[in-house]
Structures are given as C-alpha cells and as structure tokens.
Wavefront OBJ file of the C-alpha trace (Angstrom):
o trace
v 136.312 -9.883 67.707
v 138.139 -13.197 67.335
v 141.749 -13.026 66.255
v 142.283 -14.146 62.701
v 138.851 -12.984 61.609
v 140.203 -9.601 60.560
v 142.701 -11.351 58.261
v 139.908 -12.576 55.996
v 139.458 -10.094 53.174
v 136.195 -9.237 51.463
v 137.350 -10.892 48.185
v 138.078 -14.118 50.125
v 134.654 -14.031 51.718
v 133.001 -13.226 48.384
v 134.720 -16.284 46.813
v 133.123 -18.502 49.475
v 129.636 -17.316 48.529
v 127.325 -19.033 46.058
v 128.022 -17.791 42.521
v 124.661 -15.991 42.321
v 125.600 -13.614 45.150
v 129.353 -13.166 44.650
v 129.042 -10.016 42.598
v 129.490 -6.632 44.153
v 126.584 -4.216 44.176
v 122.901 -4.494 44.773
v 121.058 -7.803 44.992
v 117.263 -7.790 45.074
v 115.451 -10.482 46.998
v 111.902 -11.565 47.785
v 111.007 -12.905 51.224
v 107.557 -14.153 52.163
v 105.745 -15.846 55.003
v 102.803 -18.138 54.430
v 99.943 -18.611 56.895
v 100.038 -22.409 57.077
v 96.430 -22.790 58.235
v 95.217 -20.616 55.357
v 97.512 -22.462 52.967
v 96.062 -25.805 54.065
v 92.526 -24.442 53.662
v 93.150 -22.805 50.276
v 95.711 -25.144 48.704
v 94.997 -28.459 50.396
v 97.368 -31.220 51.397
v 100.151 -31.793 50.937
v 100.440 -28.028 51.313
v 104.246 -28.228 50.941
v 103.724 -28.634 47.192
v 102.629 -24.989 47.122
v 106.248 -23.998 47.732
v 107.303 -25.878 44.583
v 104.779 -23.884 42.543
v 106.010 -20.622 44.079
v 109.623 -21.557 43.335
v 108.870 -22.256 39.657
v 107.282 -18.845 39.182
v 110.075 -17.004 40.965
v 112.699 -18.880 38.942
v 111.019 -17.689 35.737
v 111.631 -14.135 36.968
v 115.333 -14.753 37.603
v 115.268 -15.640 41.299
v 117.137 -18.493 42.966
v 116.098 -20.109 46.230
v 118.402 -19.046 49.061
v 116.824 -20.417 52.255
v 113.358 -20.912 53.691
v 111.059 -18.525 51.847
v 113.872 -16.243 50.666
v 114.810 -15.899 47.009
v 117.755 -13.872 45.688
v 117.553 -12.274 42.268
v 120.170 -12.694 39.577
v 122.051 -9.951 37.746
v 119.040 -8.878 35.670
v 116.605 -8.612 38.605
v 115.497 -5.100 39.565
v 112.872 -3.645 41.866
v 110.440 -3.755 38.941
v 111.165 -7.473 38.497
v 110.262 -8.011 42.154
v 106.903 -6.280 41.716
v 106.172 -8.202 38.511
v 107.045 -11.501 40.224
v 104.680 -10.718 43.124
v 101.902 -9.878 40.659
v 102.588 -13.112 38.767
v 102.338 -15.119 41.995
v 98.972 -13.522 42.830
v 97.576 -13.992 39.318
v 98.946 -17.480 38.602
v 98.272 -19.123 41.956
v 94.648 -18.612 43.038
v 95.437 -19.602 46.653
v 98.502 -17.369 47.038
v 96.964 -13.996 47.967
v 94.693 -15.513 50.607
v 97.524 -17.603 52.093
v 100.493 -15.237 52.161
v 100.868 -13.420 55.481
v 103.683 -11.117 54.375
v 105.805 -10.594 51.252
v 108.712 -8.177 50.991
v 111.218 -6.956 48.465
v 114.694 -6.557 49.908
v 117.568 -4.607 48.423
v 120.827 -6.002 49.718
v 123.782 -3.672 49.371
v 126.513 -5.683 51.083
v 127.575 -9.273 51.502
v 125.062 -10.794 53.885
v 126.330 -14.355 54.257
v 127.809 -14.659 57.726
v 128.717 -18.359 57.447
v 132.325 -17.667 56.333
v 132.788 -15.534 59.472
v 131.224 -18.221 61.693
v 133.355 -20.947 60.098
v 136.544 -18.873 60.339
v 135.896 -18.027 63.989
v 135.102 -21.622 64.953
v 137.830 -23.269 62.901
v 135.318 -25.326 60.913
l 1 2 3 4 5 6 7 8 9 10 11 12 13 14 15 16 17 18 19 20 21 22 23 24 25 26 27 28 29 30 31 32 33 34 35 36 37 38 39 40 41 42 43 44 45 46 47 48 49 50 51 52 53 54 55 56 57 58 59 60 61 62 63 64 65 66 67 68 69 70 71 72 73 74 75 76 77 78 79 80 81 82 83 84 85 86 87 88 89 90 91 92 93 94 95 96 97 98 99 100 101 102 103 104 105 106 107 108 109 110 111 112 113 114 115 116 117 118 119 120 121 122 123 124
C-alpha cells in the first residue's frame, strides 16, 4: 500500500464522489451489454442513438448515467425499481429485448469509486 493513502478518510473520499453516490448505504444500479450486430439489425444506423433512448427511460426511473452502460439509481431507487425499469425498456423499445446480451441489477454496499485512491497514490 502506498504511504499517504491510509491518511485519506472515508468521508474525504465520499466528498470526492459525484453527489448521486456520496450517501452511505445501498445504491442500486443497472448494467447492460448490447449485442452490436443485433442492435444494428434491429435498431438500424446510427445504432448509437439507441443508447440515448435507453438513457431517457432509465432517467425516468431515477437512474443517472455513470459510465458505459452502467446507471446508478438515486435515493428512491430500490430493487423493485430496477425490475420495473427493465420491463419498461423491453416494452417501450421494440428492439431492446432482441439486442440486449445481458442486463443486471447490482446492489452496491460500499463506495466503489477507486479514482480518489488512484489520484492520491499517483499525486494527480
């Protein structure tokens, strides 16, 4: 372990996080992986626009884009919200079910942003 890293407290790390994930406790998230060939066949080009449609639906359910195809839920998001959001995606977007390779609900119990540790260790 790099020296100095242990001097960073959890509250300091939490302050460096985006506001949506600073709170203590459980955060629910949705992660998915699209089959690009199927997405092109079922959605058409530019297929990247499909991600905008997905984002709009997930935002309506209280999710915020985190990175890639990962969305973190806000304070009101529960496991039930995750299921309802997945159902909404399948029912609202006719190409979604045939193009999604994998979709998961995640329950995050601890701070999962490692960038503050990387930045502290590297002096950035």
